[in-house]
N, C-alpha and C positions, 0 to 999 in steps of 0.2 A: 768340628761344626762349621758348616758352610757360611761363608760371609753373606750378609743381608745387603741387598740393594737399598740405599738410603731412600730413593724415590718411592720404591714399592713399599718400604715400611711406613713412610710418611702417609702414603695412600691408605694402607691398612688401618692405621690409627685414625686417620680422618673419618673413614667409613664407620669404624667401631664406636667412635665417639659421638657419631650422629651429625657431624658437620657436612655441609654441602661440599663437594669436590670442586675445584675451579671450573668455570663455565656452567655450573648448575645453580647459580643464584636465580632468584625469581624476583619479577617486578611487583607482584601482588600474590598472595596466597589467601584462599577462602577456607576457613576450618569448618568442619563438622556441619556441613550443609547438606540439604537434600536436593539431588540433582534431578531435575525434570527435563529430559531429553525426549523428543517426540517419537524416536525410532526405538525406544527400549523402556523397560519399566522403571519406575522411580527408584532412586538409589540413596540411601540414607547414609548419614556419617561420612561422607566424602570430603576429601581435602583437594581443592582445585588449585593448580599452579599455573600462573600466567607469566609469560617471558616474551619480551619483544612484540607485544601486542597480539599474541596468540596464546591459545590454551596449550601449555607444555604437557600437562598430564592431569588425569582425573584419578587420585589415589583411593584405594578402598580403605586404607588404614593410615593413621597420621604418621607423617615423617618429619624428621627434624628439620627446622626452618632457620636459615642463617639469621643471626642477629641483625636488626635493623631493617628486616624485610616488612613492607607494609602488608598488614593482615586485616582481614574481615571476619568477624565472628558470624558464622552462618547457622548457628544453633536456632531451631525454630523457623528456619527460613528456607526459602526455596529458589534455587538457581536455574534460570531458563535461558534459552537463546533469546537474543534481542528480537523484537518484532520486525517484520518486513511488510510494509504497505506498498503494494505493486500498482496503485492507481492514484497519483498525486498530480497537482499542477502548481509547481513551485513559482512560477512567475505571476500567478494570480494571487492578489491580496483580497480576501473575502470582504465583500461590501463596498470596496474602494473603487471609484472611477480612475482611470489614468490621470485625470486632471485634479485629482483631490491634492491636498496640501503635501508638498514633498516631505515634510517632517513626519507625516504620518505613514508614508510609504517607507521611509527610512527606519522608523521605529518597528514597523512590521517585519521588514527585511532583517533586522538585527535579532528579533525574538523568534521568527519562524523556525529555523532549525533546532533551537532550544526547546520550542514547544513540542515538536515531534519527539525529542529526547525525554522531555518531561514525562510523556506517556509511553516510553519504552520502545518507540520506533528508532531502530538503529540502522535501517537500510530502507531506501524509498526508490521507486521507479516512477519517474516523471514521464507520463504518456504524452506524446506530442509536444516534445520540447526541443530546443537546440542548446548548444553550449552557452550562448548568450543569455537564454532564459533561466539557466541554473547557476549563473556566475555569482550573483549576489549571495545565494544560498551557500555555495561552497567557499565564498570568501570569509564567512564567519569562523571564528576560532574553533568552535565545536559544532559539528553537524553530522547527521546520519550519512552514510555511504550513499552516493548518488548514482543511479543508472538511468538511461534515457531511451525513449522510443522517438524516432523522427516521424512527423506526420506525413501523409499522402492523401490529398484531398482531390475533389472535382470542382472547378471553378464554378461558383454560384451555388454550390451544395453546402452542407453543413460541415464545419461551423463557420465557414467564410461568410455565409449569407447573414450571419448575426453580427459580423465584425464591422468596426469602422473602417473605411476604405484604407487609410494608412496602415491599419494593423493587417488587414487582408492582404496587401501589397507585400508584407515581410513574408508571406507564404508562397509568393509567386513560384519560386524554384521547386516547390513541392507540390504543385498543381498538375495533375496528369491531364493531358489532351489526348483523348482517344481517337484512334484512326477513323477517317471518314474518307470515302471515295478513293481508297487505295493509298492515301498519303498519311504521313505521321511527322509530328514535330519531334525531332530527335532529342531535343533537350528535355522534353516533358513526356517521354515513354515511362512506363512503370520501371523499365530496367535502368533508365538513367536516373531516375528519382531515387531508386533503392541504392544505387551506386553511391550517390551523394550521401545519403543517410549513413551508409556503412562507413564511408570515409570519415564521417563527422564523429565517430566513436560510439555511435548508438548501438544498442543490443537488440532492437526491435524496430518494426515499422507499424505505425498506427493508421488503419484505415476507417473510414466513416461510412457506414451502411445505415443512413438516416434520411428518409425522404420527407419527413415532417413530424411535428410533435402531435400527439394524440391521433385524431382520425384525418389529419391533414396529409397530402401527398404532392407537395409542390416543388420538393428540392431534387435535383439530379443526384444519382448515386453512382459508384463504379460499376461497370458491367461484370458479369460473371468471368468474361475473358480477361478483363483488366484485373480482377481479383487473383485469378490463377497465374497471370503473369507476375504480379507482385509476389505471390507466394513462391513461385519458382526462382524468381530472382533473389528474394530474401533468403530462402533456404541454401542457395548456392554460395551466399556469403556468411552463412551461419547465423542468420537473424530470424527472430519469431516475427510472425504477423498478428497483431493485436487488432480486433475490430470492435468499434462502437456499434453496437446492435442491439437495442434494448426493447424492440418490439417483436412480435411473433413473426410477422412476415419479413422483416429485416433480418432477423436471426437465421431464417431459413436461407436467405440469399448469401449471408456470411458463411454458412455451412456448405453451401454449394460451391463457394469461392475457396474452400480449403484453408481457412485461417486456422490459427494455433490457439489463440486466446479470445474468450468473449469477455469484453471489459464491462459489461453490465448483466445483471440478471434479466430474465424475461418478465419485465412487469408492465409493458404496454400491450395488453391482449387485444385482439380483434373484437368488434361489437358482439359477434356471436359467441366468442369465448367469455366475454364479460357477462353476457346474458346467462351462459351456463352457470358461471361463478355465483351469480345473484341467487340462482335457484338451488345451489349446492353449498352447504356450509363449509365444506372442505374438499380436498382433492383438486385435480386439475382435469380440464376436458381432454378428449382423446387427442386432439391436434397438438396440445402442449406436451402431453405425455410422449407423442411421437418425436417432438423436437428435443425434449430432453433425452430420449433414448439415442437420438443421433449425436448429440453432445457427448454422451457417454461412450458411444461405440467409437467415435472419432477421437477419443482421449483428449478433448480440449480442456485448456485452462478455463475456469469459470469464477468470475468476480461477481458476487451477488449485488453489491453496491446498494444496499437496503437504506442507506442514509440520504439518497438524493431527495426524495419527497419530503421526508421529516426536516430536511435542511431548508426547504423552502417554506414549509409550514412554520418554522421556528420564527420567520420574520413577522408573523402575526400572533405571536404568544408574548404576552407581557413579561412572562417569567423568564425568557431566554436570556436577556441581559443581566437578570439577577442571579443566574446560576453561578454559584462560587467557583465553579471550575474555570469560568471565563477569566476570573482574576489571575488565575495561574498561567494562562497561555496568551492572553491579549494584553499589550502594552497599555498601561493606564490612559494615556492620551487617546489611544485608538478606542478603548473600551468607553470612554467618555463621549467621544465624537459619535459612537453608534447610537447614543441616546438623543442626538440632536435630530430636528426634522429633516435635514438634508441627507441623513442617512437612510431615510425611508424610500429613497429613490427607486430601488429595484422592487421593494413591496408594492409601491404605486404602479410600477410597470406591470406586475403580475396581476394586480387588481384590475387593471384595464383590460387584460386578456381574458379575465374571468367575470366580466360585467360588473365589477366593483365589489365582487365578492371575495372575502379572504379565503385562503387555502386552509382547510381544516381536515385533519385526518380523523378517521373513525377511531374510537377509544380502543378498539380491539384490532387496529390495523397490524400490529406486530405480528399477529398470528394468522390473520385472514387476507392480508394483501395478496395481490396476484404474484408479485416477486417471491413473497414468502412461500407461497404454494408451490410454485415452481421449484424453489430451492429445496424445499422438503422432498418433493419427489425425486429430484435428481440425487440428493443425498441417499434416498432409499434405494437407489440403483447401485450404491457403493462407490459414487464418484467423488474424487477428492476435490476440495474447494480452495479457493485463494482469498486471502485478505486484500481487498482493493476498496478503498473508502471513497474514491473520487473527491478529494479534497482540494479546492471547493468545487462542487458540481455546478455551480452558477454563481453569479455575483451576490451571494448570500452569506451575511455573517453567521448563519446558522450551521456552517461548515468550518470549524476551526482546526488549525493544524494540530495533529497529536490527538487532541480531544475527539475529533471526529472519527480517527481510527479506532479509539477505544469504544466510541458509541456503536461504531460498525460491529465490533466483536460482540457487544451486548446485544445487538439487534440480531445477529445470527443466532445467538443462544436463545433469545425470546421467541424467535421463529421456530425453535425446537430442534436446533442442530446440537448434538451432544458435545460437551465441553472438550473432549479430546479431539473431535474433529475440527473445533474451532482453533484449538492449540496447534494442530499441524497446518491448518489454513494460513496462520499468521507467521509460521516459522518455516518448517521443511518443505511444505508444498510450494511455497513461493520461491524458495531457493532453488528447488528442483526445476520448477517451471521455467526460470529465467536463467538456467545454467549456472548458478552460483553455489551449488551444493558442496563443492570442494571448499568453499570459504565460510559459509554461513549455514544456519538452519538447525544445527545440533550443539550439544555441549560435548565436544570430542576433542581429543588431542590433535593439534594441527590447524583447528579451525580459528578464525579470527575471534578475538576475545571481545565480541559485541554481546554482552549478557545483561541479565536483569536479576537482581536479587529481591525477592518479593517475601512480604511478611504473611502471606497467605497462599494457599494452594489453588491455582487456577483450574485444576481438574476437579475442584469441588465447588467452586463459586467463581463465575465469570468476573465478578467485581474485584477479584484478586489482582487483575491486570491494572487496576487503579490504586494498588497498595504496593507501590514500589518504594524500596528503602534506598537501593543504590542502583544507578545506571553505570554499566562498565562499558566504556567506548574505547576501542583499540587498546584494551588493557588497562586503561586509567579509570579508577573508580570515582564516580561523580555523585555527590549526594543529591538526591532528587530535587530538594528545594533550592538548590543553587541554580537550577535551570529555570525556576519560575519567573514570570514576567516581572519586571521591575523598572 
């Protein structure tokens, strides 16, 4: 009888008895869960192993788990990728002026990342940010993964025209000076600014194609040549170009400039287009249909940002601050301050612009608004969408971190976008668009373990995204309520 290798014998016995071999221990195991991953059909009764902050395997049948391994019971629950919101502004505290009480800013800074996590947002893209602008967010013990776009603007244009001088001055290195009379400011060419943005660690460049709100046309915008130089310089360095362009005429210019992502839906139509919409209960005019066709043909990323106008209207709705969801994501001191007269400063500024009238949305705005119509038309072309909430879209407390991302998902569903398309917009589509598919977006072995355990199926009811039992961040299971404001 041949002699047995003791090591081989030990290994055989270990496997036969169902114990894990050395190096196969897990940091977390989720048992008997339904896995919802956007690239494949639902999988029931799965056992998901997480090790070193990543998904180690998704087992079709249960396997023996080493004693002492943390486990989650997934029976009756749904495991999805964590959500990705690709349009946030982390340096902006909703409703707070920079001169507001420091303790309110500090309370907001501590809670902000937890509020995103509370609503399942485990990755964010800060559009038009620098490392300084995201530092307080990333300094918190628990926060979503952060990716950044660097801004490139025209002096005197949007958004600098609305900034206090000292704030606008911080953007000076990112202001392009277009050539005139054959001369160029070498420090402020598109190529020089893109180079600085790339060296800062950003993944994308944000440009602003906005000549004025409503029917105003008083701000300068980048020329077509500048936009194309930005695109060429950005692509040479592996960066995307994201364009603020939320009006039909501005969207056309962004398309001419060859940008990669449209950071807003087409919700500011021309007077002729609005007149057409008033005469037709649904659909889009031929000019908007042509724009959506170009977006689709050029394969651009498209963020609907349906929450911008409702976020403004929320300032004039008494029920806004009574919403129980606010107590979950707003620090108590800040929530109390929102109820004081001084917190009405932005509402008063908006009223001054509207002749003293509050901003009121039609009761059926969710289905008939211009942005919603354009969105439905684009989806009808088979175009993939992106979740981008634009939080906060303005100094309004109507756009709260995390909660606004969830409200954006609901707004997309209420506009008529199918729930599977909403799911992809918030997960795989965003990951693909921003070059993060190898790390995020699906429930697959090797991906980072940023996951959500839900008590309802989001492919059946969009409100399931607000029924989170556990947030898993880099493999660590966090009870949702532990992330609530306190």
